[in-house]
Structure formats: C-alpha cells, structure tokens
C-alpha positions as CSV (number, residue, x, y, z in Angstrom):
1,M,-55.8,4.7,-144.8
2,R,-58.3,7.4,-145.8
3,M,-59.0,8.8,-149.3
4,K,-56.6,11.6,-150.1
5,V,-57.5,14.8,-152.0
6,L,-54.9,17.4,-153.1
7,L,-56.6,20.8,-153.7
8,V,-54.7,23.3,-155.8
9,D,-55.3,26.9,-154.7
10,A,-55.0,29.7,-157.3
11,F,-55.3,32.5,-154.7
12,D,-59.0,32.1,-154.2
13,S,-60.7,33.4,-151.1
14,F,-63.1,30.5,-150.8
15,V,-60.8,27.5,-151.5
16,Y,-60.8,26.5,-147.8
17,V,-64.5,26.1,-147.9
18,I,-64.0,23.5,-150.6
19,A,-61.3,21.9,-148.4
20,H,-63.8,21.9,-145.5
21,Y,-66.4,20.1,-147.6
22,Y,-64.0,17.3,-148.4
23,S,-62.8,17.0,-144.9
24,S,-66.4,16.8,-143.6
25,L,-66.8,13.7,-145.8
26,G,-63.9,12.0,-144.0
27,V,-61.3,12.8,-146.7
28,D,-57.7,13.5,-145.9
29,T,-57.4,16.9,-147.6
30,K,-54.4,19.1,-148.3
31,V,-54.3,22.5,-149.9
32,V,-51.3,23.7,-151.9
33,R,-51.0,27.1,-153.6
34,V,-49.9,27.4,-157.2
35,D,-46.7,29.2,-156.1
36,D,-45.7,26.5,-153.6
37,G,-44.7,23.7,-155.9
38,P,-48.0,21.8,-156.5
39,L,-46.4,19.3,-158.9
40,A,-43.8,18.3,-156.3
41,R,-46.6,18.0,-153.7
42,Y,-48.6,15.9,-156.1
43,Q,-45.7,13.5,-156.8
44,E,-44.9,13.2,-153.1
45,W,-48.4,12.7,-151.8
46,K,-49.9,10.7,-154.6
47,P,-53.5,11.9,-154.0
48,D,-56.5,9.7,-155.0
49,L,-58.2,12.9,-156.4
50,L,-56.6,16.1,-157.7
51,V,-58.8,19.2,-157.5
52,L,-57.9,22.2,-159.6
53,G,-59.5,25.0,-157.6
54,P,-60.8,28.4,-158.5
55,G,-59.0,31.7,-158.7
56,P,-58.6,35.0,-160.6
57,G,-56.9,35.3,-164.0
58,T,-56.4,32.5,-166.5
59,P,-55.3,28.9,-166.3
60,L,-52.1,29.7,-168.1
61,E,-51.1,32.3,-165.5
62,H,-51.3,29.8,-162.7
63,G,-49.5,26.9,-164.4
64,Y,-52.6,24.6,-164.6
65,F,-51.5,23.3,-168.0
66,D,-48.2,22.2,-166.6
67,I,-50.0,20.2,-163.9
68,L,-52.3,18.6,-166.4
69,R,-49.4,17.6,-168.6
70,A,-47.5,16.1,-165.8
71,I,-50.1,13.9,-164.0
72,R,-50.6,10.3,-164.9
73,T,-53.4,9.7,-167.5
74,N,-55.6,7.7,-165.1
75,Q,-55.4,10.4,-162.4
76,P,-58.9,11.4,-161.2
77,V,-59.3,15.2,-161.6
78,F,-62.1,17.6,-160.6
79,G,-62.0,21.2,-161.8
80,V,-63.8,24.1,-160.2
81,C,-64.3,27.4,-162.1
82,L,-60.6,28.2,-163.1
83,G,-59.9,24.5,-162.9
84,H,-62.9,23.9,-165.3
85,Q,-61.5,26.4,-167.7
86,A,-58.0,24.8,-167.5
87,I,-59.4,21.4,-168.4
88,G,-61.4,22.7,-171.3
89,E,-58.5,24.7,-172.7
90,F,-56.0,21.9,-172.2
91,F,-58.1,19.5,-174.2
92,G,-58.7,21.9,-177.1
93,W,-61.5,24.2,-176.2
94,K,-61.2,28.0,-176.5
95,L,-61.6,30.3,-173.6
96,V,-63.4,33.5,-174.5
97,H,-65.0,36.5,-172.7
98,A,-68.4,35.8,-171.3
99,P,-71.4,37.6,-172.8
100,K,-71.9,39.0,-169.3
101,V,-69.6,39.2,-166.3
102,Q,-70.9,36.7,-163.7
103,H,-69.6,37.7,-160.3
104,G,-71.8,36.5,-157.5
105,K,-74.6,35.9,-160.0
106,F,-77.3,33.2,-159.7
107,S,-78.1,31.0,-162.6
108,V,-80.2,27.9,-163.2
109,I,-78.4,25.1,-165.1
110,Q,-79.5,21.9,-166.7
111,H,-77.3,18.8,-166.4
112,D,-77.2,15.2,-167.5
113,G,-77.7,13.7,-164.1
114,T,-74.6,11.5,-164.1
115,G,-71.0,11.9,-162.7
116,V,-70.8,14.8,-160.3
117,F,-74.5,15.5,-161.0
118,C,-75.7,12.0,-160.0
119,G,-78.8,12.2,-157.8
120,I,-79.0,16.0,-158.2
121,P,-82.3,17.4,-159.3
122,A,-82.6,19.1,-162.7
123,A,-82.9,22.9,-163.0
124,L,-80.1,23.4,-160.4
125,K,-79.6,26.9,-158.9
126,V,-75.8,27.8,-158.8
127,V,-73.6,30.8,-158.0
128,R,-71.1,31.9,-160.6
129,Y,-67.9,34.1,-160.3
130,H,-66.3,34.4,-163.7
131,S,-65.8,36.7,-166.7
132,L,-64.5,34.0,-169.1
133,V,-66.3,31.0,-170.6
134,L,-65.4,28.0,-172.7
135,E,-66.6,28.1,-176.3
136,K,-68.1,24.9,-177.5
137,R,-65.8,23.0,-179.9
138,E,-66.2,19.8,-181.9
139,C,-63.7,17.9,-179.8
140,F,-64.1,14.2,-179.3
141,N,-62.4,14.0,-175.9
142,L,-64.8,16.2,-173.9
143,Y,-68.5,16.6,-173.8
144,V,-70.8,19.1,-172.0
145,S,-72.4,17.7,-168.8
146,A,-74.2,21.0,-167.9
147,F,-75.2,24.3,-169.3
148,D,-77.0,27.4,-168.2
149,E,-80.6,27.8,-169.2
150,K,-80.5,31.4,-170.4
151,E,-77.5,31.6,-172.6
152,G,-76.4,28.0,-173.0
153,N,-72.9,28.7,-171.6
154,V,-70.9,25.5,-170.7
155,M,-71.3,24.9,-166.9
156,G,-69.9,21.3,-166.8
157,L,-67.5,19.1,-168.7
158,R,-66.7,15.4,-168.6
159,H,-63.8,13.6,-170.4
160,V,-65.0,10.7,-172.5
161,S,-62.3,8.2,-171.3
162,R,-60.4,9.7,-168.4
163,P,-61.7,10.2,-164.9
164,I,-61.9,14.0,-165.3
165,E,-64.9,16.3,-164.7
166,S,-65.3,20.0,-164.0
167,V,-67.9,22.7,-163.2
168,Q,-67.8,26.4,-164.0
169,F,-69.9,27.4,-161.0
170,H,-68.9,27.3,-157.3
171,P,-70.3,24.3,-155.5
172,E,-68.9,25.6,-152.2
173,S,-71.0,28.7,-152.3
174,V,-73.9,28.9,-149.9
175,G,-76.1,30.0,-152.8
176,T,-75.5,26.8,-154.8
177,S,-78.0,24.1,-154.2
178,Y,-76.7,20.6,-153.5
179,G,-73.1,21.9,-153.4
180,L,-71.9,19.3,-150.8
181,E,-73.5,16.5,-152.8
182,I,-71.6,17.6,-155.9
183,I,-68.4,17.6,-154.0
184,K,-69.2,14.2,-152.6
185,N,-70.0,12.9,-156.1
186,S,-66.5,14.1,-157.3
187,L,-65.1,11.3,-155.1
188,S,-66.7,8.8,-157.4
189,L,-64.1,9.7,-160.0
190,V,-61.7,7.5,-157.9
191,P,-62.2,3.9,-159.2
192,V,-63.1,1.1,-156.8
193,T,-60.7,-1.3,-158.4
194,S,-58.7,-2.6,-155.5
195,E,-59.2,-3.7,-151.9
196,E,-57.3,-0.6,-150.7
197,N,-59.8,1.7,-152.5
198,V,-62.8,-0.2,-151.2
199,S,-61.3,0.4,-147.7
200,K,-61.0,4.1,-148.4
201,Y,-64.6,4.4,-149.6
202,N,-65.8,2.6,-146.4
203,K,-64.1,5.3,-144.4
204,L,-66.0,8.2,-146.1
205,I,-68.8,10.0,-144.3
206,F,-71.7,10.3,-146.7
207,V,-74.0,12.9,-145.2
C-alpha cells in the first residue's frame, strides 16, 4: 500500500501541478473539488495527508473551515495559499488585506529550517499569488515558520501540537526554488508510528 494524499481543489488553475509533484514522489494522489463533497471523499478514502489547496476568494467561501472542523485531531494537514489562510483563520488569526497585491510576484523569505523547510537553504525565493495575508496574533496554538524579508508578512505556519503546516506562497510554481523538496517534506507530517506507515515511506521516491 502506498501513502495516500487527498488534495482539495478550490478552483485553482495550478492544483494539478501540486498533484503531479506528489505523484512523482510515488504517492497515491486524488484531487477533489470543493463543490464535489470533499468531506465525504475524506471519510471514504482516509488519506495519510490532507492538502488544502490554493484558489481564489476566501477560506469561508470554499468550506475549508467545515473540513478543518470535521477531520480527526491527529490528521496530518498541509495548506497552500488559500489553505494556509484557512488554517490561520481557523486557529484564531485574522485575515486582512495585504499591503500590496501579490499576483505572480517574487519574494525572498526567511524560514526556520524545520518541518516543510527542512534542508531548504535560507533566503528562499518564492512566487506569491494573493491579496490577503494573515495578521500576526498572540495565539499559542500556531507559530510563524516563515516570513518575507521586505514586509514581514507571514509566509509559513506550524501548529504547536498537531501535524499541521502551511505556506502562503506557491511551491508548485516554476519560479519557487526547492518547491518539490517542500512538497516532499510535507509528507513528513505523516508519523512513522506503525509498520504500515514504515512500508508506505519505503515506497516513496525521494528525488
């Protein structure tokens, strides 16, 4: 049995690039649109990793909060762009308008070198497509794992006790450095706590 990833698509034009990245790593990957019963698919398929993908609009419009409420508390989750914003809002952060609209813009970010950023050089060049950002809050359940050098906007989040991480930028963009490595690192959110999971890890293709 291979590792399973369920990728939720909020009508984003590049979501299948993310799916291709996971598939290239030997992962059994399924994509489900937000209007096609993602919760039912989640409960049926029981993925090892749930990926909340990018898309236009806000997390509330696409039902991301309903998904986060319904999943089990130990479910590994990786959020990208809109998924990142959903995770932040769900755990108490505020979503506000960005100082500047970032559509197809390059930024250099700093990160903590752990989690999805493990083995990734500092001063990472990424591509951003968003007009909203998460406002920093004194919340004890999330902490900032990455931020942009110029304005200090939150570019990555990590939950303190649950296997949940997110990034505001697009790792699947050709302009993002080490994007495939970040996608690969998101698989480490799945704990190796059983013989079955060890077997799944052994089937991955780490390029």
